[in-house]
C-alpha positions as CSV (number, residue, x, y, z in Angstrom):
1,M,-18.7,2.8,1.1
2,E,-19.0,-0.5,2.9
3,T,-16.4,-1.3,5.6
4,R,-14.5,-4.4,6.3
5,K,-13.1,-5.3,9.7
6,L,-9.3,-5.2,9.8
7,G,-8.1,-8.5,11.5
8,T,-8.8,-8.6,15.1
9,T,-8.4,-4.8,15.6
10,D,-11.4,-2.6,16.3
11,M,-10.8,-0.7,12.8
12,K,-13.4,-1.0,10.0
13,L,-11.8,0.1,6.8
14,T,-13.3,1.0,3.5
15,P,-12.2,-1.1,0.6
16,L,-10.6,1.8,-1.1
17,S,-8.1,3.8,1.0
18,F,-6.0,7.0,0.3
19,G,-2.3,6.6,-0.2
20,A,-0.3,9.7,0.4
21,S,3.0,8.8,-1.3
22,S,2.0,11.2,-4.1
23,L,1.9,14.1,-1.6
24,G,5.6,13.5,-1.3
25,A,6.1,14.3,-5.0
26,E,7.5,10.8,-5.4
27,F,6.6,10.4,-8.9
28,R,6.0,13.9,-10.4
29,H,6.0,17.5,-9.6
30,I,2.8,18.4,-7.8
31,D,0.6,21.4,-7.1
32,L,0.6,21.7,-3.3
33,D,-3.0,23.2,-3.2
34,E,-4.3,20.3,-5.5
35,A,-2.4,17.8,-3.4
36,C,-4.0,19.0,-0.1
37,R,-7.5,19.0,-1.9
38,S,-7.1,15.4,-2.9
39,V,-7.0,14.4,0.7
40,H,-10.3,16.3,1.4
41,V,-11.9,14.7,-1.8
42,A,-10.8,11.2,-0.6
43,I,-12.4,11.7,2.8
44,D,-15.5,13.5,1.6
45,L,-16.1,10.7,-0.9
46,G,-16.0,8.0,1.8
47,M,-12.5,6.8,2.1
48,N,-11.6,6.4,5.8
49,F,-7.9,5.4,6.0
50,I,-4.9,7.4,5.1
51,D,-1.5,5.6,4.5
52,T,1.8,7.6,4.5
53,S,5.4,7.3,5.6
54,P,8.3,9.7,6.5
55,F,10.0,8.2,3.5
56,Y,7.6,9.7,1.1
57,G,9.1,13.0,0.0
58,R,11.5,12.6,2.8
59,G,9.0,14.1,5.3
60,M,7.0,16.1,2.8
61,S,4.0,13.8,2.7
62,E,3.6,13.8,6.5
63,M,4.1,17.6,6.5
64,L,1.4,18.2,3.8
65,L,-0.9,16.1,5.9
66,G,-0.1,18.3,8.8
67,R,-1.6,21.2,6.8
68,V,-4.8,19.3,5.9
69,L,-5.7,17.0,8.8
70,P,-6.3,19.8,11.5
71,E,-9.2,20.8,9.1
72,I,-10.8,17.3,9.2
73,P,-12.4,15.8,12.3
74,R,-10.2,13.1,13.8
75,D,-13.1,10.7,13.9
76,R,-13.6,10.7,10.1
77,Y,-10.5,8.9,9.4
78,Y,-7.9,6.3,10.5
79,L,-4.3,7.4,10.0
80,G,-1.3,5.0,9.4
81,T,2.4,5.8,8.8
82,K,5.6,3.8,8.8
83,L,9.3,4.0,10.1
84,G,12.6,2.5,9.4
85,R,13.2,3.9,5.9
86,Y,14.0,7.5,5.7
87,A,15.7,7.9,2.3
88,G,16.6,5.7,-0.7
89,A,19.5,3.9,1.0
90,H,19.0,5.2,4.7
91,F,17.4,2.6,6.9
92,D,17.3,2.7,10.8
93,F,15.1,0.2,12.6
94,S,16.7,0.7,16.0
95,A,14.6,0.8,19.1
96,R,15.9,4.5,19.8
97,R,14.8,5.5,16.2
98,V,11.4,3.9,16.7
99,A,10.6,6.2,19.6
100,E,11.9,9.3,17.7
101,S,10.1,8.4,14.4
102,V,6.8,8.1,16.2
103,D,7.1,11.5,17.9
104,I,8.2,13.2,14.7
105,S,5.3,11.6,12.7
106,L,2.8,13.0,15.4
107,E,4.2,16.4,15.4
108,R,4.4,16.5,11.5
109,M,0.8,15.5,11.1
110,K,-0.5,17.4,14.2
111,V,-2.3,14.4,15.7
112,E,-2.4,12.9,19.0
113,H,-2.1,9.3,18.1
114,L,-1.4,7.0,15.0
115,D,-3.8,4.2,14.3
116,I,-1.2,2.1,12.5
117,V,2.6,2.2,12.3
118,L,4.4,-0.3,10.0
119,C,8.0,-1.1,9.5
120,H,8.7,0.1,6.2
121,D,10.5,-2.1,3.5
122,L,12.1,-4.2,6.0
123,E,13.4,-6.6,3.1
124,F,16.5,-4.2,2.9
125,V,17.8,-5.0,6.4
126,E,18.5,-8.2,8.5
127,M,15.1,-9.6,9.3
128,S,16.0,-10.8,12.9
129,Q,16.4,-7.1,13.9
130,I,12.8,-6.4,12.9
131,V,11.5,-9.2,15.1
132,E,13.9,-9.0,18.1
133,E,14.3,-5.1,18.3
134,T,12.1,-3.0,16.1
135,L,8.6,-4.7,16.6
136,P,9.0,-4.9,20.5
137,A,10.0,-1.2,20.6
138,L,6.9,-0.4,18.5
139,R,4.7,-2.3,21.0
140,K,6.1,0.0,23.8
141,E,4.7,2.9,21.7
142,V,1.3,1.2,21.9
143,E,1.6,0.9,25.7
144,K,2.3,4.7,25.7
145,G,-0.8,5.4,23.8
146,K,0.9,6.9,20.8
147,V,0.1,4.1,18.4
148,R,-2.9,1.7,18.4
149,Y,-1.7,-1.2,15.9
150,I,1.6,-2.3,14.5
151,G,2.9,-4.2,11.6
152,V,5.0,-4.4,8.6
153,S,5.0,-3.5,5.0
154,G,7.1,-4.3,1.9
155,Y,7.4,-6.4,-1.2
156,P,8.8,-9.9,-1.0
157,M,6.4,-12.7,0.2
158,K,9.3,-14.5,1.9
159,M,9.9,-11.8,4.5
160,F,6.1,-11.6,5.4
161,K,6.1,-15.3,6.2
162,Y,9.2,-14.9,8.2
163,V,7.7,-12.2,10.4
164,L,4.3,-13.8,10.7
165,D,5.9,-17.1,12.0
166,R,8.0,-15.2,14.6
167,A,6.5,-12.0,15.7
168,D,3.3,-10.6,17.2
169,I,1.8,-8.0,14.9
170,D,-1.7,-6.7,14.3
171,V,-1.6,-5.7,10.5
172,L,0.3,-6.4,7.3
173,L,0.5,-4.2,4.0
174,T,1.5,-5.8,0.9
175,Y,1.9,-4.0,-2.5
176,N,1.9,-5.3,-6.0
177,H,1.0,-8.7,-5.0
178,Y,-2.8,-8.6,-5.4
179,T,-3.4,-7.3,-8.9
180,L,-4.6,-8.5,-12.3
181,Q,-1.1,-9.8,-13.0
182,N,0.0,-11.0,-9.5
183,D,-2.2,-12.6,-6.9
184,M,0.7,-14.0,-4.8
185,A,-0.8,-12.2,-1.7
186,L,-3.5,-14.8,-1.5
187,E,-0.8,-17.1,0.1
188,L,-1.0,-14.8,3.1
189,V,-4.8,-15.1,3.5
190,P,-5.0,-18.3,5.6
191,I,-1.9,-17.4,7.7
192,C,-3.3,-14.1,8.5
193,R,-6.7,-15.4,9.3
194,E,-5.3,-17.9,11.7
195,K,-3.3,-15.3,13.5
196,G,-5.9,-12.6,13.4
197,V,-3.7,-10.3,11.5
198,G,-5.3,-7.7,9.3
199,L,-4.3,-7.9,5.7
200,M,-4.1,-4.7,3.5
201,N,-3.3,-4.4,-0.1
202,A,-1.7,-1.5,-2.1
203,A,-0.7,-0.6,-5.7
204,P,-3.6,-2.0,-7.7
205,F,-2.0,-0.6,-10.8
206,S,1.4,-2.2,-10.1
207,A,3.3,1.2,-10.6
208,R,1.5,1.9,-13.9
209,L,2.1,-1.6,-15.3
210,L,-1.7,-2.0,-15.4
211,T,-2.5,1.3,-16.9
212,A,-2.5,2.7,-20.5
213,A,0.3,5.2,-19.5
214,P,3.8,4.7,-20.6
215,L,5.9,2.7,-17.9
216,P,8.7,4.9,-16.2
217,A,12.2,4.0,-16.8
218,W,12.7,2.9,-13.3
219,H,10.0,0.2,-13.5
220,K,11.5,-3.2,-12.9
221,A,9.4,-4.9,-15.6
222,T,11.2,-7.0,-18.2
223,P,10.8,-6.4,-21.9
224,K,8.4,-9.4,-22.0
225,V,6.3,-8.3,-19.1
226,R,6.0,-4.8,-20.6
227,E,4.9,-6.3,-23.9
228,I,2.3,-8.5,-22.4
229,A,0.9,-5.8,-20.2
230,K,0.6,-3.4,-23.1
231,Q,-1.3,-6.2,-25.0
232,A,-3.8,-6.4,-22.1
233,A,-4.1,-2.6,-22.0
234,D,-4.6,-2.5,-25.6
235,H,-7.3,-5.2,-25.4
236,C,-9.2,-3.2,-22.9
237,A,-9.0,0.0,-25.0
238,G,-10.4,-1.8,-27.8
239,K,-13.4,-2.5,-25.7
240,G,-13.6,1.1,-24.8
241,V,-12.4,0.4,-21.2
242,D,-9.4,1.7,-19.3
243,I,-7.5,-1.3,-18.0
244,A,-6.8,0.9,-14.8
245,K,-10.5,0.7,-14.1
246,L,-10.6,-3.2,-14.2
247,A,-7.4,-3.4,-12.3
248,L,-8.8,-1.2,-9.4
249,Q,-12.1,-3.1,-9.4
250,F,-10.3,-6.5,-9.3
251,S,-8.2,-5.4,-6.4
252,L,-11.1,-4.2,-4.4
253,A,-13.3,-7.0,-5.0
254,N,-11.7,-9.6,-2.6
255,P,-13.0,-9.1,0.9
256,D,-9.9,-11.0,2.3
257,M,-7.9,-7.9,1.4
258,T,-9.4,-5.5,3.9
259,T,-8.5,-2.4,1.9
260,C,-6.8,-1.4,-1.2
261,V,-4.4,1.7,-0.9
262,T,-3.7,3.8,-3.8
263,G,-3.1,7.6,-4.1
264,S,-2.8,10.6,-6.2
265,A,-2.2,14.3,-5.8
266,N,-4.8,14.9,-8.3
267,P,-8.2,15.3,-6.8
268,D,-10.1,14.5,-10.0
269,R,-8.2,11.3,-10.2
270,V,-9.2,10.3,-6.7
271,A,-12.9,11.1,-7.5
272,Q,-12.6,8.9,-10.6
273,W,-11.4,5.9,-8.6
274,V,-14.4,6.3,-6.3
275,A,-16.8,6.3,-9.3
276,W,-15.0,3.2,-10.7
277,A,-15.3,1.4,-7.4
278,A,-19.0,1.8,-7.4
279,E,-19.5,0.4,-10.8
280,P,-19.9,-3.4,-11.4
281,M,-16.9,-5.3,-12.9
282,D,-17.1,-6.6,-16.4
283,Q,-16.5,-10.4,-15.7
284,Q,-16.1,-11.3,-19.3
285,L,-13.4,-8.6,-19.9
286,L,-11.8,-9.7,-16.7
287,A,-11.5,-13.3,-18.0
288,E,-10.1,-12.1,-21.3
289,V,-7.4,-9.9,-19.7
290,K,-6.3,-12.5,-17.2
291,E,-6.0,-15.0,-20.2
292,I,-3.7,-12.4,-21.9
293,L,-1.7,-11.9,-18.8
294,K,-1.3,-15.7,-18.1
295,P,2.2,-16.0,-19.5
296,I,3.4,-13.5,-16.9
297,H,1.0,-14.4,-14.0
298,N,2.8,-14.0,-10.7
299,W,6.0,-12.6,-12.3
300,F,7.7,-10.6,-9.6
301,Y,11.1,-9.0,-9.0
302,V,13.7,-9.1,-6.4
303,E,13.5,-6.2,-4.0
304,G,16.0,-5.7,-1.1
305,R,18.5,-8.3,0.1
306,P,18.6,-11.3,-2.1
307,E,18.2,-13.6,1.1
308,N,14.9,-11.9,1.9
309,N,13.3,-13.0,-1.5
310,D,12.2,-16.2,-3.0
311,P,13.6,-17.3,-6.2
312,P,11.6,-16.2,-9.4
313,T,9.2,-18.8,-10.6
314,V,8.1,-17.2,-13.9
315,D,10.4,-17.1,-16.9
316,A,9.9,-13.5,-18.0
């Protein structure tokens, strides 16, 4: 795969990266051997960045990576994890927990350093703590040589702008905000470029919204959003195309998004994504699907504290 420079870091990432949330059995029961093999397939097929978190499987994702990563030369991949969120409603962004979390992640994954560490889902806490306590503590881990680059990840656009305006970060990971349905992450491009911050994207399928699979009950899509997304999926199916393929290709195509993180514990699925990434995107079908999705373009939901979110702008 080609590579793209991540902000002002010395990292060059492939457009498609491996998301290890599935290794934590976050979405379904998994076969552990298959899950481990999916990591090997991702690296062998050219992906060079792995994204995880202690939240995924409450440590299970990092532990499984600790079984696999010692088998892979360290110079073949970059590794990113997160801190601050450890269970559904358990958040701890204190300076003390920062140091502990970094050490535990290193031990679990059996590596000597972490290329990226992100504050995870910071929209659930008071934002000032992230700027005044968490990020400065993380920068100390950089000085110790345990971490190379630091940043934030989460959902609302508002909290990204808050952090970018007030803190020194190297990278930023947004999800569900650069897809066929929602491209609000484009708002971050000029800000990140001005500040030299690397911009990463995740979740091109928007938690299955942009696939032919039934939406899980926990998905926050409204009935209108579900209906229109299904119309788009059905339109693609009528043309003999899986909408997931178009969704992935769209999210990979913009070089302003250094990489797109998506993951599966199914090695065949990972290989399929790599194959899709190598194929040209059907521009006519893209235009047709975007027209279908226009009524819900940039619809989003509230995540975390209400004050960390912008008010909805799309009636859906």
